[in-house]
PyMOL Python script that loads the backbone (N, CA, C, O; Angstrom):
from pymol import cmd

cmd.read_pdbstr("""\
ATOM      1  N   MET A   1       0.853  -1.170   0.000  1.00  0.00           N
ATOM      2  CA  MET A   1       0.000   0.000   0.000  1.00  0.00           C
ATOM      3  C   MET A   1       0.901   1.236   0.000  1.00  0.00           C
ATOM      4  O   MET A   1       1.831   1.340   0.800  1.00  0.00           O
ATOM      5  N   THR A   2       0.613   2.160  -0.900  1.00  0.00           N
ATOM      6  CA  THR A   2       1.433   3.362  -0.996  1.00  0.00           C
ATOM      7  C   THR A   2       1.106   4.321   0.151  1.00  0.00           C
ATOM      8  O   THR A   2       0.052   4.209   0.777  1.00  0.00           O
ATOM      9  N   PRO A   3       2.011   5.260   0.424  1.00  0.00           N
ATOM     10  CA  PRO A   3       1.730   6.238   1.488  1.00  0.00           C
ATOM     11  C   PRO A   3       0.463   7.057   1.229  1.00  0.00           C
ATOM     12  O   PRO A   3      -0.254   7.413   2.164  1.00  0.00           O
ATOM     13  N   GLU A   4       0.193   7.352  -0.040  1.00  0.00           N
ATOM     14  CA  GLU A   4      -1.014   8.110  -0.371  1.00  0.00           C
ATOM     15  C   GLU A   4      -2.270   7.303  -0.062  1.00  0.00           C
ATOM     16  O   GLU A   4      -3.259   7.850   0.427  1.00  0.00           O
ATOM     17  N   GLU A   5      -2.231   6.011  -0.344  1.00  0.00           N
ATOM     18  CA  GLU A   5      -3.380   5.150  -0.052  1.00  0.00           C
ATOM     19  C   GLU A   5      -3.599   5.024   1.451  1.00  0.00           C
ATOM     20  O   GLU A   5      -4.737   5.000   1.919  1.00  0.00           O
ATOM     21  N   ARG A   6      -2.503   4.942   2.204  1.00  0.00           N
ATOM     22  CA  ARG A   6      -2.618   4.872   3.668  1.00  0.00           C
ATOM     23  C   ARG A   6      -3.229   6.162   4.209  1.00  0.00           C
ATOM     24  O   ARG A   6      -4.092   6.126   5.086  1.00  0.00           O
ATOM     25  N   GLN A   7      -2.777   7.303   3.682  1.00  0.00           N
ATOM     26  CA  GLN A   7      -3.310   8.586   4.135  1.00  0.00           C
ATOM     27  C   GLN A   7      -4.779   8.731   3.747  1.00  0.00           C
ATOM     28  O   GLN A   7      -5.576   9.253   4.526  1.00  0.00           O
ATOM     29  N   ASN A   8      -5.138   8.277   2.561  1.00  0.00           N
ATOM     30  CA  ASN A   8      -6.543   8.317   2.144  1.00  0.00           C
ATOM     31  C   ASN A   8      -7.404   7.447   3.047  1.00  0.00           C
ATOM     32  O   ASN A   8      -8.527   7.820   3.385  1.00  0.00           O
ATOM     33  N   ALA A   9      -6.883   6.290   3.439  1.00  0.00           N
ATOM     34  CA  ALA A   9      -7.622   5.410   4.348  1.00  0.00           C
ATOM     35  C   ALA A   9      -7.815   6.084   5.701  1.00  0.00           C
ATOM     36  O   ALA A   9      -8.888   5.990   6.296  1.00  0.00           O
ATOM     37  N   LEU A  10      -6.783   6.762   6.186  1.00  0.00           N
ATOM     38  CA  LEU A  10      -6.881   7.480   7.460  1.00  0.00           C
ATOM     39  C   LEU A  10      -7.931   8.578   7.379  1.00  0.00           C
ATOM     40  O   LEU A  10      -8.783   8.689   8.260  1.00  0.00           O
ATOM     41  N   GLN A  11      -7.877   9.387   6.331  1.00  0.00           N
ATOM     42  CA  GLN A  11      -8.816  10.494   6.196  1.00  0.00           C
ATOM     43  C   GLN A  11     -10.242   9.994   5.997  1.00  0.00           C
ATOM     44  O   GLN A  11     -11.181  10.578   6.538  1.00  0.00           O
ATOM     45  N   SER A  12     -10.415   8.938   5.240  1.00  0.00           N
ATOM     46  CA  SER A  12     -11.747   8.384   5.017  1.00  0.00           C
ATOM     47  C   SER A  12     -12.332   7.835   6.313  1.00  0.00           C
ATOM     48  O   SER A  12     -13.502   8.067   6.618  1.00  0.00           O
ATOM     49  N   THR A  13     -11.525   7.114   7.066  1.00  0.00           N
ATOM     50  CA  THR A  13     -11.990   6.566   8.339  1.00  0.00           C
ATOM     51  C   THR A  13     -12.299   7.685   9.320  1.00  0.00           C
ATOM     52  O   THR A  13     -13.292   7.617  10.045  1.00  0.00           O
ATOM     53  N   ALA A  14     -11.458   8.713   9.349  1.00  0.00           N
ATOM     54  CA  ALA A  14     -11.701   9.850  10.239  1.00  0.00           C
ATOM     55  C   ALA A  14     -13.000  10.555   9.866  1.00  0.00           C
ATOM     56  O   ALA A  14     -13.750  10.979  10.745  1.00  0.00           O
ATOM     57  N   ARG A  15     -13.269  10.682   8.576  1.00  0.00           N
ATOM     58  CA  ARG A  15     -14.501  11.327   8.115  1.00  0.00           C
ATOM     59  C   ARG A  15     -15.731  10.523   8.539  1.00  0.00           C
ATOM     60  O   ARG A  15     -16.715  11.089   9.016  1.00  0.00           O
ATOM     61  N   MET A  16     -15.671   9.204   8.365  1.00  0.00           N
ATOM     62  CA  MET A  16     -16.795   8.352   8.765  1.00  0.00           C
ATOM     63  C   MET A  16     -17.005   8.400  10.276  1.00  0.00           C
ATOM     64  O   MET A  16     -18.139   8.474  10.749  1.00  0.00           O
ATOM     65  N   CYS A  17     -15.917   8.358  11.022  1.00  0.00           N
ATOM     66  CA  CYS A  17     -15.996   8.402  12.479  1.00  0.00           C
ATOM     67  C   CYS A  17     -16.570   9.735  12.942  1.00  0.00           C
ATOM     68  O   CYS A  17     -17.428   9.773  13.823  1.00  0.00           O
ATOM     69  N   ASN A  18     -16.103  10.817  12.354  1.00  0.00           N
ATOM     70  CA  ASN A  18     -16.572  12.150  12.716  1.00  0.00           C
ATOM     71  C   ASN A  18     -18.067  12.295  12.436  1.00  0.00           C
ATOM     72  O   ASN A  18     -18.803  12.850  13.252  1.00  0.00           O
ATOM     73  N   ASN A  19     -18.513  11.800  11.292  1.00  0.00           N
ATOM     74  CA  ASN A  19     -19.941  11.872  10.956  1.00  0.00           C
ATOM     75  C   ASN A  19     -20.782  11.063  11.934  1.00  0.00           C
ATOM     76  O   ASN A  19     -21.850  11.506  12.356  1.00  0.00           O
ATOM     77  N   GLU A  20     -20.301   9.884  12.291  1.00  0.00           N
ATOM     78  CA  GLU A  20     -21.045   9.050  13.231  1.00  0.00           C
ATOM     79  C   GLU A  20     -21.116   9.705  14.611  1.00  0.00           C
ATOM     80  O   GLU A  20     -22.155   9.662  15.270  1.00  0.00           O
ATOM     81  N   ILE A  21     -20.021  10.305  15.039  1.00  0.00           N
ATOM     82  CA  ILE A  21     -20.006  10.992  16.339  1.00  0.00           C
ATOM     83  C   ILE A  21     -20.989  12.153  16.333  1.00  0.00           C
ATOM     84  O   ILE A  21     -21.762  12.322  17.276  1.00  0.00           O
ATOM     85  N   LYS A  22     -20.962  12.953  15.273  1.00  0.00           N
ATOM     86  CA  LYS A  22     -21.842  14.124  15.208  1.00  0.00           C
ATOM     87  C   LYS A  22     -23.315  13.735  15.183  1.00  0.00           C
ATOM     88  O   LYS A  22     -24.131  14.365  15.855  1.00  0.00           O
ATOM     89  N   THR A  23     -23.663  12.706  14.418  1.00  0.00           N
ATOM     90  CA  THR A  23     -25.069  12.302  14.365  1.00  0.00           C
ATOM     91  C   THR A  23     -25.520  11.694  15.685  1.00  0.00           C
ATOM     92  O   THR A  23     -26.657  11.896  16.111  1.00  0.00           O
ATOM     93  N   THR A  24     -24.632  10.951  16.331  1.00  0.00           N
ATOM     94  CA  THR A  24     -24.979  10.351  17.623  1.00  0.00           C
ATOM     95  C   THR A  24     -25.171  11.425  18.684  1.00  0.00           C
ATOM     96  O   THR A  24     -26.130  11.375  19.453  1.00  0.00           O
ATOM     97  N   LEU A  25     -24.269  12.393  18.730  1.00  0.00           N
ATOM     98  CA  LEU A  25     -24.365  13.444  19.743  1.00  0.00           C
ATOM     99  C   LEU A  25     -25.555  14.372  19.491  1.00  0.00           C
ATOM    100  O   LEU A  25     -26.132  14.911  20.435  1.00  0.00           O
ATOM    101  N   ALA A  26     -25.919  14.559  18.229  1.00  0.00           N
ATOM    102  CA  ALA A  26     -27.057  15.426  17.916  1.00  0.00           C
ATOM    103  C   ALA A  26     -28.368  14.829  18.426  1.00  0.00           C
ATOM    104  O   ALA A  26     -29.313  15.560  18.722  1.00  0.00           O
ATOM    105  N   ALA A  27     -28.421  13.517  18.526  1.00  0.00           N
ATOM    106  CA  ALA A  27     -29.649  12.853  18.961  1.00  0.00           C
ATOM    107  C   ALA A  27     -29.761  12.755  20.481  1.00  0.00           C
ATOM    108  O   ALA A  27     -30.787  12.312  20.997  1.00  0.00           O
ATOM    109  N   LEU A  28     -28.720  13.161  21.197  1.00  0.00           N
ATOM    110  CA  LEU A  28     -28.705  13.032  22.658  1.00  0.00           C
ATOM    111  C   LEU A  28     -28.901  14.383  23.335  1.00  0.00           C
ATOM    112  O   LEU A  28     -28.641  15.419  22.722  1.00  0.00           O
ATOM    113  N   PRO A  29     -29.354  14.393  24.583  1.00  0.00           N
ATOM    114  CA  PRO A  29     -29.458  15.652  25.324  1.00  0.00           C
ATOM    115  C   PRO A  29     -28.075  16.276  25.543  1.00  0.00           C
ATOM    116  O   PRO A  29     -27.058  15.583  25.516  1.00  0.00           O
ATOM    117  N   ALA A  30     -28.056  17.575  25.757  1.00  0.00           N
ATOM    118  CA  ALA A  30     -26.795  18.310  25.869  1.00  0.00           C
ATOM    119  C   ALA A  30     -25.986  17.915  27.098  1.00  0.00           C
ATOM    120  O   ALA A  30     -24.759  18.009  27.075  1.00  0.00           O
ATOM    121  N   ASN A  31     -26.637  17.477  28.164  1.00  0.00           N
ATOM    122  CA  ASN A  31     -25.904  17.185  29.392  1.00  0.00           C
ATOM    123  C   ASN A  31     -25.392  15.746  29.462  1.00  0.00           C
ATOM    124  O   ASN A  31     -24.967  15.305  30.530  1.00  0.00           O
ATOM    125  N   THR A  32     -25.420  15.017  28.370  1.00  0.00           N
ATOM    126  CA  THR A  32     -24.943  13.636  28.328  1.00  0.00           C
ATOM    127  C   THR A  32     -23.416  13.613  28.379  1.00  0.00           C
ATOM    128  O   THR A  32     -22.759  14.490  27.819  1.00  0.00           O
ATOM    129  N   ASN A  33     -22.860  12.612  29.047  1.00  0.00           N
ATOM    130  CA  ASN A  33     -21.407  12.441  29.100  1.00  0.00           C
ATOM    131  C   ASN A  33     -20.905  12.045  27.710  1.00  0.00           C
ATOM    132  O   ASN A  33     -21.136  10.926  27.254  1.00  0.00           O
ATOM    133  N   LYS A  34     -20.225  12.962  27.051  1.00  0.00           N
ATOM    134  CA  LYS A  34     -19.804  12.746  25.671  1.00  0.00           C
ATOM    135  C   LYS A  34     -18.701  11.695  25.552  1.00  0.00           C
ATOM    136  O   LYS A  34     -18.628  10.983  24.550  1.00  0.00           O
ATOM    137  N   ASP A  35     -17.849  11.597  26.564  1.00  0.00           N
ATOM    138  CA  ASP A  35     -16.754  10.636  26.498  1.00  0.00           C
ATOM    139  C   ASP A  35     -17.268   9.201  26.458  1.00  0.00           C
ATOM    140  O   ASP A  35     -16.726   8.367  25.734  1.00  0.00           O
ATOM    141  N   SER A  36     -18.295   8.916  27.219  1.00  0.00           N
ATOM    142  CA  SER A  36     -18.824   7.548  27.234  1.00  0.00           C
ATOM    143  C   SER A  36     -19.515   7.193  25.918  1.00  0.00           C
ATOM    144  O   SER A  36     -19.693   6.013  25.613  1.00  0.00           O
ATOM    145  N   ILE A  37     -19.900   8.188  25.147  1.00  0.00           N
ATOM    146  CA  ILE A  37     -20.544   7.960  23.850  1.00  0.00           C
ATOM    147  C   ILE A  37     -19.499   7.880  22.735  1.00  0.00           C
ATOM    148  O   ILE A  37     -19.558   6.984  21.894  1.00  0.00           O
ATOM    149  N   THR A  38     -18.547   8.808  22.726  1.00  0.00           N
ATOM    150  CA  THR A  38     -17.609   8.903  21.611  1.00  0.00           C
ATOM    151  C   THR A  38     -16.488   7.873  21.666  1.00  0.00           C
ATOM    152  O   THR A  38     -16.011   7.423  20.625  1.00  0.00           O
ATOM    153  N   ARG A  39     -16.067   7.499  22.860  1.00  0.00           N
ATOM    154  CA  ARG A  39     -14.938   6.569  22.981  1.00  0.00           C
ATOM    155  C   ARG A  39     -15.180   5.238  22.260  1.00  0.00           C
ATOM    156  O   ARG A  39     -14.306   4.802  21.511  1.00  0.00           O
ATOM    157  N   PRO A  40     -16.323   4.574  22.450  1.00  0.00           N
ATOM    158  CA  PRO A  40     -16.538   3.311  21.715  1.00  0.00           C
ATOM    159  C   PRO A  40     -16.592   3.503  20.197  1.00  0.00           C
ATOM    160  O   PRO A  40     -16.157   2.630  19.446  1.00  0.00           O
ATOM    161  N   ILE A  41     -17.118   4.631  19.751  1.00  0.00           N
ATOM    162  CA  ILE A  41     -17.186   4.901  18.310  1.00  0.00           C
ATOM    163  C   ILE A  41     -15.779   5.047  17.746  1.00  0.00           C
ATOM    164  O   ILE A  41     -15.452   4.462  16.714  1.00  0.00           O
ATOM    165  N   ILE A  42     -14.950   5.829  18.426  1.00  0.00           N
ATOM    166  CA  ILE A  42     -13.577   6.051  17.966  1.00  0.00           C
ATOM    167  C   ILE A  42     -12.797   4.743  17.963  1.00  0.00           C
ATOM    168  O   ILE A  42     -12.083   4.449  17.005  1.00  0.00           O
ATOM    169  N   LEU A  43     -12.926   3.964  19.018  1.00  0.00           N
ATOM    170  CA  LEU A  43     -12.187   2.699  19.092  1.00  0.00           C
ATOM    171  C   LEU A  43     -12.648   1.712  18.020  1.00  0.00           C
ATOM    172  O   LEU A  43     -11.841   0.944  17.498  1.00  0.00           O
ATOM    173  N   ARG A  44     -13.930   1.728  17.694  1.00  0.00           N
ATOM    174  CA  ARG A  44     -14.443   0.841  16.644  1.00  0.00           C
ATOM    175  C   ARG A  44     -13.844   1.213  15.287  1.00  0.00           C
ATOM    176  O   ARG A  44     -13.460   0.337  14.512  1.00  0.00           O
ATOM    177  N   HIS A  45     -13.765   2.509  15.008  1.00  0.00           N
ATOM    178  CA  HIS A  45     -13.187   2.941  13.735  1.00  0.00           C
ATOM    179  C   HIS A  45     -11.669   2.756  13.719  1.00  0.00           C
ATOM    180  O   HIS A  45     -11.082   2.530  12.662  1.00  0.00           O
ATOM    181  N   TYR A  46     -11.037   2.852  14.887  1.00  0.00           N
ATOM    182  CA  TYR A  46      -9.591   2.660  14.960  1.00  0.00           C
ATOM    183  C   TYR A  46      -9.199   1.233  14.590  1.00  0.00           C
ATOM    184  O   TYR A  46      -8.112   1.010  14.057  1.00  0.00           O
ATOM    185  N   GLU A  47     -10.065   0.274  14.864  1.00  0.00           N
ATOM    186  CA  GLU A  47      -9.763  -1.117  14.528  1.00  0.00           C
ATOM    187  C   GLU A  47      -9.522  -1.295  13.027  1.00  0.00           C
ATOM    188  O   GLU A  47      -8.811  -2.214  12.621  1.00  0.00           O
ATOM    189  N   LYS A  48     -10.108  -0.422  12.202  1.00  0.00           N
ATOM    190  CA  LYS A  48      -9.887  -0.488  10.754  1.00  0.00           C
ATOM    191  C   LYS A  48      -8.485  -0.008  10.387  1.00  0.00           C
ATOM    192  O   LYS A  48      -7.914  -0.460   9.395  1.00  0.00           O
ATOM    193  N   LEU A  49      -7.928   0.911  11.189  1.00  0.00           N
ATOM    194  CA  LEU A  49      -6.624   1.496  10.882  1.00  0.00           C
ATOM    195  C   LEU A  49      -5.467   0.749  11.527  1.00  0.00           C
ATOM    196  O   LEU A  49      -4.321   0.889  11.099  1.00  0.00           O
ATOM    197  N   LYS A  50      -5.752  -0.024  12.529  1.00  0.00           N
ATOM    198  CA  LYS A  50      -4.700  -0.738  13.261  1.00  0.00           C
ATOM    199  C   LYS A  50      -3.837  -1.607  12.343  1.00  0.00           C
ATOM    200  O   LYS A  50      -2.615  -1.587  12.487  1.00  0.00           O
ATOM    201  N   PRO A  51      -4.416  -2.374  11.400  1.00  0.00           N
ATOM    202  CA  PRO A  51      -3.572  -3.199  10.515  1.00  0.00           C
ATOM    203  C   PRO A  51      -2.663  -2.377   9.598  1.00  0.00           C
ATOM    204  O   PRO A  51      -1.675  -2.899   9.081  1.00  0.00           O
ATOM    205  N   LEU A  52      -2.985  -1.107   9.396  1.00  0.00           N
ATOM    206  CA  LEU A  52      -2.160  -0.254   8.538  1.00  0.00           C
ATOM    207  C   LEU A  52      -0.985   0.354   9.292  1.00  0.00           C
ATOM    208  O   LEU A  52      -0.153   1.037   8.693  1.00  0.00           O
ATOM    209  N   GLY A  53      -0.907   0.115  10.592  1.00  0.00           N
ATOM    210  CA  GLY A  53       0.216   0.617  11.379  1.00  0.00           C
ATOM    211  C   GLY A  53      -0.011   1.976  12.002  1.00  0.00           C
ATOM    212  O   GLY A  53       0.928   2.570  12.531  1.00  0.00           O
ATOM    213  N   TYR A  54      -1.230   2.484  11.955  1.00  0.00           N
ATOM    214  CA  TYR A  54      -1.523   3.784  12.562  1.00  0.00           C
ATOM    215  C   TYR A  54      -1.760   3.639  14.059  1.00  0.00           C
ATOM    216  O   TYR A  54      -2.294   2.633  14.526  1.00  0.00           O
ATOM    217  N   LYS A  55      -1.356   4.653  14.792  1.00  0.00           N
ATOM    218  CA  LYS A  55      -1.647   4.739  16.221  1.00  0.00           C
ATOM    219  C   LYS A  55      -2.983   5.465  16.385  1.00  0.00           C
ATOM    220  O   LYS A  55      -3.444   6.156  15.476  1.00  0.00           O
ATOM    221  N   LEU A  56      -3.588   5.298  17.546  1.00  0.00           N
ATOM    222  CA  LEU A  56      -4.868   5.945  17.836  1.00  0.00           C
ATOM    223  C   LEU A  56      -4.751   7.464  17.732  1.00  0.00           C
ATOM    224  O   LEU A  56      -5.696   8.137  17.322  1.00  0.00           O
ATOM    225  N   ALA A  57      -3.599   7.994  18.102  1.00  0.00           N
ATOM    226  CA  ALA A  57      -3.391   9.442  18.058  1.00  0.00           C
ATOM    227  C   ALA A  57      -3.554   9.997  16.642  1.00  0.00           C
ATOM    228  O   ALA A  57      -4.014  11.126  16.471  1.00  0.00           O
ATOM    229  N   TRP A  58      -3.182   9.219  15.632  1.00  0.00           N
ATOM    230  CA  TRP A  58      -3.332   9.688  14.253  1.00  0.00           C
ATOM    231  C   TRP A  58      -4.800   9.845  13.874  1.00  0.00           C
ATOM    232  O   TRP A  58      -5.167  10.794  13.180  1.00  0.00           O
ATOM    233  N   LEU A  59      -5.632   8.925  14.324  1.00  0.00           N
ATOM    234  CA  LEU A  59      -7.069   9.045  14.051  1.00  0.00           C
ATOM    235  C   LEU A  59      -7.633  10.267  14.761  1.00  0.00           C
ATOM    236  O   LEU A  59      -8.403  11.028  14.175  1.00  0.00           O
ATOM    237  N   LEU A  60      -7.254  10.456  16.011  1.00  0.00           N
ATOM    238  CA  LEU A  60      -7.734  11.619  16.759  1.00  0.00           C
ATOM    239  C   LEU A  60      -7.261  12.915  16.113  1.00  0.00           C
ATOM    240  O   LEU A  60      -8.015  13.886  16.043  1.00  0.00           O
ATOM    241  N   PHE A  61      -6.017  12.938  15.641  1.00  0.00           N
ATOM    242  CA  PHE A  61      -5.485  14.116  14.963  1.00  0.00           C
ATOM    243  C   PHE A  61      -6.253  14.393  13.670  1.00  0.00           C
ATOM    244  O   PHE A  61      -6.597  15.540  13.388  1.00  0.00           O
ATOM    245  N   ALA A  62      -6.522  13.347  12.886  1.00  0.00           N
ATOM    246  CA  ALA A  62      -7.243  13.523  11.619  1.00  0.00           C
ATOM    247  C   ALA A  62      -8.658  14.041  11.862  1.00  0.00           C
ATOM    248  O   ALA A  62      -9.161  14.851  11.084  1.00  0.00           O
ATOM    249  N   ILE A  63      -9.303  13.583  12.930  1.00  0.00           N
ATOM    250  CA  ILE A  63     -10.630  14.098  13.278  1.00  0.00           C
ATOM    251  C   ILE A  63     -10.521  15.565  13.684  1.00  0.00           C
ATOM    252  O   ILE A  63     -11.380  16.373  13.332  1.00  0.00           O
ATOM    253  N   GLY A  64      -9.477  15.907  14.418  1.00  0.00           N
ATOM    254  CA  GLY A  64      -9.252  17.300  14.801  1.00  0.00           C
ATOM    255  C   GLY A  64      -9.020  18.198  13.598  1.00  0.00           C
ATOM    256  O   GLY A  64      -9.465  19.345  13.584  1.00  0.00           O
ATOM    257  N   VAL A  65      -8.330  17.687  12.593  1.00  0.00           N
ATOM    258  CA  VAL A  65      -8.119  18.453  11.362  1.00  0.00           C
ATOM    259  C   VAL A  65      -9.454  18.696  10.666  1.00  0.00           C
ATOM    260  O   VAL A  65      -9.714  19.802  10.193  1.00  0.00           O
ATOM    261  N   LEU A  66     -10.296  17.677  10.602  1.00  0.00           N
ATOM    262  CA  LEU A  66     -11.615  17.825   9.974  1.00  0.00           C
ATOM    263  C   LEU A  66     -12.457  18.883  10.678  1.00  0.00           C
ATOM    264  O   LEU A  66     -13.213  19.613  10.036  1.00  0.00           O
ATOM    265  N   ASN A  67     -12.322  18.962  11.999  1.00  0.00           N
ATOM    266  CA  ASN A  67     -13.114  19.909  12.780  1.00  0.00           C
ATOM    267  C   ASN A  67     -12.454  21.276  12.916  1.00  0.00           C
ATOM    268  O   ASN A  67     -12.994  22.158  13.584  1.00  0.00           O
ATOM    269  N   GLY A  68     -11.296  21.464  12.293  1.00  0.00           N
ATOM    270  CA  GLY A  68     -10.631  22.755  12.318  1.00  0.00           C
ATOM    271  C   GLY A  68      -9.825  23.028  13.574  1.00  0.00           C
ATOM    272  O   GLY A  68      -9.430  24.170  13.808  1.00  0.00           O
ATOM    273  N   GLN A  69      -9.573  22.022  14.381  1.00  0.00           N
ATOM    274  CA  GLN A  69      -8.798  22.203  15.606  1.00  0.00           C
ATOM    275  C   GLN A  69      -7.301  22.199  15.330  1.00  0.00           C
ATOM    276  O   GLN A  69      -6.534  22.849  16.039  1.00  0.00           O
ATOM    277  N   PHE A  70      -6.888  21.471  14.307  1.00  0.00           N
ATOM    278  CA  PHE A  70      -5.481  21.359  13.937  1.00  0.00           C
ATOM    279  C   PHE A  70      -5.336  21.657  12.459  1.00  0.00           C
ATOM    280  O   PHE A  70      -6.307  21.610  11.704  1.00  0.00           O
ATOM    281  N   LYS A  71      -4.105  21.967  12.051  1.00  0.00           N
ATOM    282  CA  LYS A  71      -3.808  22.210  10.650  1.00  0.00           C
ATOM    283  C   LYS A  71      -2.813  21.157  10.192  1.00  0.00           C
ATOM    284  O   LYS A  71      -1.826  20.894  10.879  1.00  0.00           O
ATOM    285  N   TRP A  72      -3.063  20.556   9.043  1.00  0.00           N
ATOM    286  CA  TRP A  72      -2.223  19.490   8.520  1.00  0.00           C
ATOM    287  C   TRP A  72      -1.281  20.094   7.487  1.00  0.00           C
ATOM    288  O   TRP A  72      -1.693  20.374   6.361  1.00  0.00           O
ATOM    289  N   ASN A  73      -0.020  20.297   7.862  1.00  0.00           N
ATOM    290  CA  ASN A  73       0.985  20.812   6.931  1.00  0.00           C
ATOM    291  C   ASN A  73       1.694  19.640   6.283  1.00  0.00           C
ATOM    292  O   ASN A  73       2.412  18.892   6.947  1.00  0.00           O
ATOM    293  N   ARG A  74       1.492  19.487   5.001  1.00  0.00           N
ATOM    294  CA  ARG A  74       2.110  18.349   4.293  1.00  0.00           C
ATOM    295  C   ARG A  74       3.337  18.779   3.575  1.00  0.00           C
ATOM    296  O   ARG A  74       3.991  17.963   2.925  1.00  0.00           O
TER     297      ARG A  74
END
""", "prot")
cmd.dss("prot")
cmd.show_as("cartoon", "prot")
cmd.util.cbc("prot")
cmd.orient("prot")
């Protein structure tokens, strides 16, 4: 797998995870513990990236980039 394909897999998984988190949180009351909801979702999506050699931090970083929290300088 080329580096570009690995990066595309990371970004695609982060996008799917981010969408699932947002839709799940939108359906819940505001005072719900977000960590107990988002953690299983993130870990489930991370299982797809584990065979590619990515660490959990990379998935979290990619989600942060999607949400505008971080900037990805390539």
